[in-house]
Backbone bond lengths (Angstrom), bond angles and torsions (degrees), N, CA, C in turn:
res aa  C-N    CA-C-N  psi(-1)  N-CA   C-N-CA  omega(-1)  CA-C   N-CA-C  phi
1 M - - - 1.419 - - 1.513 108.52 -
2 S 1.309 115.79 131.79 1.458 119.43 178.05 1.503 107.09 -129.98
3 F 1.287 116.24 126.53 1.484 121.24 175.71 1.517 106.25 -102.96
4 C 1.355 113.23 124.73 1.437 120.98 -175.38 1.530 111.63 -98.21
5 L 1.298 114.45 127.27 1.450 118.87 175.83 1.561 107.21 -111.03
6 A 1.337 114.28 131.89 1.436 117.85 -178.15 1.530 111.14 -61.99
7 S 1.301 116.74 145.61 1.454 120.58 -177.51 1.565 109.60 -99.59
8 A 1.290 117.33 -3.34 1.479 118.41 179.35 1.522 111.79 -67.52
9 P 1.311 117.19 146.70 1.458 118.88 -179.82 1.552 112.22 -59.82
10 L 1.289 116.30 138.80 1.443 121.79 -178.55 1.523 111.26 -94.20
11 F 1.320 114.94 -22.06 1.474 117.95 -176.30 1.541 105.88 -128.93
12 S 1.280 116.93 140.88 1.476 120.49 -177.63 1.513 112.21 -101.16
13 R 1.305 117.56 -17.94 1.458 121.72 -176.58 1.513 110.03 -75.04
14 A 1.316 116.16 130.09 1.498 119.52 177.12 1.483 109.22 -70.61
15 S 1.305 116.70 140.74 1.419 122.61 -177.84 1.529 109.45 -156.72
16 A 1.334 115.52 151.29 1.459 117.48 174.97 1.543 108.95 -66.72
17 T 1.318 115.76 -28.34 1.447 120.61 176.87 1.481 109.12 -86.85
18 D 1.388 117.05 131.51 1.462 122.69 179.91 1.538 106.96 -87.88
19 L 1.301 116.71 91.31 1.475 121.04 -175.52 1.562 110.54 -66.43
20 D 1.300 116.35 -33.20 1.477 119.32 176.54 1.517 110.55 -60.36
21 A 1.316 117.05 -43.87 1.478 122.13 -179.06 1.516 108.91 -64.40
22 L 1.349 116.55 -41.58 1.453 119.57 179.23 1.536 111.89 -62.53
23 V 1.320 115.27 -41.30 1.479 120.15 175.94 1.541 109.79 -58.70
24 R 1.342 116.75 -48.26 1.451 121.27 -179.13 1.534 110.54 -59.56
25 L 1.335 120.35 -33.76 1.432 122.88 178.97 1.533 110.85 -73.08
26 L 1.317 116.42 -27.88 1.460 121.29 -175.80 1.501 115.39 -90.06
27 V 1.329 117.13 -28.93 1.457 122.35 -176.36 1.558 114.02 -52.47
28 P 1.368 119.53 -46.33 1.427 118.77 -178.24 1.548 114.36 -61.47
29 A 1.318 116.41 -33.00 1.478 119.54 176.51 1.531 110.73 -66.27
30 Y 1.324 117.36 -43.06 1.466 119.72 175.66 1.525 110.39 -65.32
31 M 1.323 117.96 -40.61 1.455 118.65 178.07 1.520 112.84 -60.69
32 A 1.334 115.52 -42.75 1.472 120.06 177.92 1.517 110.04 -61.06
33 Q 1.320 115.63 -42.27 1.477 118.71 -179.36 1.523 111.10 -67.85
34 N 1.318 117.72 -40.69 1.500 119.93 179.19 1.488 109.68 -66.44
35 F 1.321 119.56 -45.90 1.430 121.46 -177.96 1.529 110.41 -61.40
36 A 1.336 116.31 -43.36 1.473 121.81 178.32 1.517 110.59 -59.46
37 A 1.269 116.74 -42.46 1.471 122.27 179.41 1.492 113.13 -61.05
38 V 1.354 114.84 -48.01 1.462 120.64 178.59 1.527 111.42 -63.28
39 C 1.300 115.50 -44.12 1.442 119.40 -174.45 1.514 113.01 -75.75
40 T 1.285 117.66 -28.08 1.484 121.89 -179.58 1.521 108.55 -72.44
41 V 1.361 118.17 -31.72 1.432 120.88 174.93 1.559 109.70 -63.29
42 Q 1.289 114.88 -41.71 1.454 122.08 179.24 1.525 113.90 -69.19
43 D 1.343 115.12 -36.86 1.440 122.16 -177.25 1.495 110.82 -146.64
44 P 1.346 119.06 102.55 1.462 120.14 -175.33 1.523 112.96 -59.33
45 Q 1.334 117.59 -18.49 1.458 120.84 179.51 1.529 112.62 -89.15
46 F 1.325 117.25 0.00 1.448 121.11 -179.56 1.538 109.24 -55.55
47 L 1.298 115.86 130.89 1.428 124.95 179.96 1.527 113.39 67.47
48 S 1.348 117.33 18.39 1.456 120.18 179.07 1.541 112.99 -62.02
49 E 1.342 114.47 -22.01 1.467 118.21 -179.77 1.577 111.09 -73.94
50 L 1.317 117.05 -15.07 1.455 118.59 175.60 1.504 111.52 -83.65
51 K 1.307 115.82 139.36 1.456 119.33 176.77 1.517 107.86 -60.92
52 G 1.292 119.90 118.43 1.438 123.70 -175.91 1.530 114.73 92.80
53 G 1.347 116.25 -8.58 1.473 119.99 178.99 1.522 113.70 52.55
54 P 1.324 118.16 -146.67 1.462 121.38 -177.49 1.502 111.81 -59.75
55 A 1.309 119.24 -28.10 1.462 120.58 177.60 1.541 111.82 -60.94
56 A 1.314 116.18 -31.51 1.459 120.82 178.66 1.551 109.99 -63.48
57 I 1.326 116.38 -34.12 1.430 120.48 -179.15 1.553 108.24 -71.56
58 S 1.300 118.95 -41.32 1.435 121.28 175.64 1.525 111.78 -60.21
59 A 1.318 116.09 -44.45 1.478 121.75 178.86 1.547 110.32 -63.28
60 F 1.334 116.40 -40.81 1.451 121.60 178.06 1.530 110.17 -62.28
61 A 1.356 116.81 -49.07 1.422 120.07 -178.07 1.544 110.94 -63.34
62 E 1.296 115.36 -41.68 1.475 119.21 179.48 1.525 111.79 -62.16
63 A 1.311 116.48 -40.99 1.461 120.47 178.40 1.515 111.14 -63.80
64 I 1.334 116.74 -42.28 1.490 120.39 179.48 1.559 108.66 -67.39
65 K 1.321 118.16 -41.90 1.471 119.08 176.85 1.527 111.60 -57.94
66 K 1.291 116.80 -46.39 1.479 119.55 -179.55 1.526 110.86 -65.62
67 R 1.311 117.58 -40.50 1.450 122.08 -177.63 1.557 109.21 -66.14
68 V 1.323 116.47 -47.98 1.464 120.69 -178.64 1.505 112.92 -63.92
69 T 1.304 118.76 -37.28 1.436 121.60 -173.88 1.535 113.99 -96.46
70 A 1.323 116.00 -4.05 1.494 120.71 177.33 1.523 109.21 -56.17
71 D 1.292 115.21 139.02 1.468 123.84 177.36 1.532 115.37 67.54
72 L 1.304 116.83 11.17 1.473 119.46 173.84 1.530 109.10 -91.03
73 A 1.314 116.31 152.71 1.438 119.08 169.99 1.524 109.07 -60.77
74 A 1.322 118.16 150.23 1.448 120.20 -176.02 1.495 113.47 -54.62
75 D 1.331 117.61 -42.32 1.469 119.50 -179.63 1.490 113.15 -66.65
76 E 1.362 119.05 -36.60 1.420 123.25 176.31 1.526 110.85 -67.50
77 A 1.319 116.48 -45.21 1.471 119.75 178.85 1.512 111.51 -60.39
78 E 1.317 117.09 -40.12 1.470 119.74 179.73 1.580 109.76 -68.14
79 K 1.306 117.66 -39.36 1.496 120.82 179.00 1.526 108.54 -63.35
80 V 1.299 119.04 -44.83 1.439 122.80 179.50 1.524 111.03 -61.60
81 R 1.351 116.71 -49.92 1.469 119.08 179.05 1.539 113.25 -61.05
82 V 1.287 115.27 -46.45 1.515 120.48 -178.08 1.510 110.62 -64.34
83 T 1.337 117.55 -44.18 1.444 120.07 -179.76 1.512 111.11 -66.52
84 A 1.326 117.28 -43.66 1.468 120.21 177.23 1.537 111.20 -61.72
85 A 1.326 117.58 -44.75 1.433 122.09 -178.74 1.563 110.03 -64.83
86 D 1.304 116.83 -41.89 1.470 119.65 177.02 1.500 112.29 -62.63
87 T 1.320 116.91 -42.42 1.445 122.29 178.62 1.513 111.77 -61.95
88 A 1.292 116.14 -47.61 1.467 121.81 177.88 1.533 111.07 -62.81
89 R 1.267 118.61 -40.55 1.467 123.31 177.91 1.519 109.54 -63.04
90 Q 1.327 118.81 -42.82 1.442 122.26 177.04 1.517 111.64 -61.58
91 V 1.327 117.99 -40.08 1.469 120.23 177.29 1.516 110.76 -64.12
92 A 1.322 119.31 -45.50 1.455 123.69 177.61 1.520 111.44 -61.26
93 R 1.311 116.66 -42.43 1.503 117.88 178.33 1.529 110.23 -64.94
94 H 1.296 116.97 -41.39 1.430 121.04 179.60 1.528 111.11 -60.57
95 E 1.312 116.79 -44.57 1.483 121.76 179.75 1.526 109.48 -61.40
96 L 1.344 117.77 -42.92 1.464 120.55 -179.16 1.498 109.69 -71.52
97 Q 1.340 121.39 -34.04 1.432 121.47 176.12 1.507 110.03 -64.17
98 L 1.326 117.60 -39.70 1.442 119.78 177.90 1.498 113.32 -60.67
99 L 1.311 116.61 -35.00 1.454 123.60 176.35 1.528 109.58 -65.20
100 S 1.309 117.24 -39.81 1.468 120.30 -176.83 1.528 112.66 -77.22
101 R 1.344 117.20 -16.23 1.476 120.47 178.39 1.536 111.76 -111.38
102 Q 1.273 115.98 52.51 1.457 120.30 179.92 1.531 110.47 -73.28
103 P 1.308 115.99 144.47 1.472 118.67 -178.71 1.534 111.16 -70.11
104 A 1.332 114.66 143.26 1.485 120.21 179.90 1.537 107.36 -65.20
105 G 1.287 114.67 146.57 1.475 120.62 175.98 1.509 114.10 89.27
106 G 1.309 118.51 -20.11 1.466 120.10 177.81 1.503 111.88 -89.51
107 P 1.286 119.30 163.15 1.457 118.98 178.51 1.507 110.59 -68.26
108 P 1.334 118.48 134.06 1.459 122.21 178.82 1.507 111.33 -62.27
109 V 1.296 115.96 141.56 1.438 121.68 173.20 1.505 109.97 -108.40
110 S 1.306 117.37 117.98 1.466 120.62 -177.84 1.522 109.67 -83.04
111 I 1.312 115.83 167.44 1.442 120.93 176.29 1.514 109.36 -61.89
112 K 1.339 115.45 -40.33 1.499 118.81 178.35 1.490 112.18 -60.27
113 T 1.352 117.92 -40.98 1.463 120.88 177.71 1.498 110.54 -64.93
114 W 1.350 117.71 -42.60 1.443 122.18 178.54 1.537 109.91 -60.64
115 C 1.352 115.48 -44.20 1.454 120.92 179.04 1.539 111.21 -57.96
116 D 1.330 113.46 -47.81 1.493 118.20 -177.75 1.518 112.47 -69.16
117 R 1.325 116.01 -38.53 1.499 119.64 -173.26 1.500 116.48 -92.68
118 S 1.360 115.92 -24.65 1.440 118.31 -176.89 1.532 112.92 -121.35
119 A 1.334 116.64 -51.27 1.428 118.87 -174.27 1.552 111.38 -67.46
120 K 1.325 114.40 -48.30 1.524 119.35 -177.51 1.525 109.72 -59.25
121 P 1.329 120.19 -50.70 1.460 118.27 177.66 1.524 115.20 -57.42
122 F 1.357 114.85 -38.26 1.459 117.97 177.92 1.523 110.80 -64.64
123 I 1.300 118.89 -45.73 1.451 123.54 179.02 1.540 111.30 -60.99
124 I 1.296 115.82 -47.92 1.456 118.94 -178.45 1.506 110.71 -65.57
125 E 1.304 117.90 -38.00 1.477 122.69 177.40 1.475 110.05 -65.39
126 A 1.340 117.94 -42.05 1.502 121.01 178.78 1.493 110.94 -59.51
127 L 1.319 115.66 -44.48 1.475 119.19 179.29 1.564 111.49 -67.02
128 R 1.339 114.11 -44.44 1.503 117.42 179.66 1.481 110.70 -62.56
129 R 1.340 116.31 -49.04 1.474 119.74 -177.64 1.508 111.19 -60.15
130 H 1.300 118.05 -41.34 1.441 118.80 178.54 1.531 112.14 -65.24
131 A 1.306 116.66 -42.11 1.477 119.69 177.84 1.535 112.90 -64.49
132 E 1.311 115.97 -42.70 1.463 121.49 -176.48 1.521 112.95 -80.12
133 K 1.278 117.03 -28.79 1.520 121.48 -173.79 1.541 109.99 -115.47
134 K 1.302 117.05 30.45 1.442 119.99 -177.33 1.538 112.62 -57.45
135 Q 1.296 115.95 -38.51 1.478 118.23 179.74 1.497 110.72 -66.55
136 E 1.300 118.95 -39.57 1.457 121.02 175.73 1.498 112.62 -61.51
137 F 1.389 113.85 -43.18 1.460 119.41 178.48 1.565 109.26 -60.14
138 E 1.299 115.00 -46.17 1.467 118.49 -179.11 1.526 111.77 -63.78
139 K 1.327 117.71 -35.17 1.471 121.68 178.46 1.540 109.10 -66.63
140 E 1.327 115.63 -46.39 1.460 120.58 178.64 1.549 111.82 -61.68
141 L 1.328 112.46 -40.36 1.481 118.02 176.98 1.548 111.61 -63.25
142 E 1.288 114.59 -45.31 1.456 121.06 178.31 1.518 110.94 -60.16
143 D 1.327 116.78 -46.41 1.454 122.63 -179.18 1.563 110.50 -62.96
144 A 1.324 115.57 -37.53 1.453 119.03 -179.33 1.522 112.71 -72.17
145 K 1.306 116.71 -22.86 1.443 120.08 -178.50 1.533 114.24 -95.20
146 R 1.320 117.66 5.59 1.451 119.74 179.27 1.493 112.17 -73.73
């Protein structure tokens, strides 16, 4: 599974802060949160193996949102959050649309199967990557805020 994020600039205003980079840092947290929400509706036990279950994903996403938008002007912070949330929502919609347009003759893929095979690995990898690469994340964040 590969989730594509557009590389075109999201903001046209010149700024010392790279708002596009901040959006890119924030999108995976929103995606994890969206995927967890969709999949928990389908299966209340989704992510039960994680300490804190789906609530851990919400806490993770909230922490990333706060960290990414800390020290930004209120209007910039809102633009970053809204753009990242919209991008993540578009990815989730696209994934669900792909499920609804399955080719005839192939085995049907249910939302539960997608959750288990695609969403769960993405979420777990997002959490793992952030935990293991926190210094890299902080460096990218610092660079984006110069």
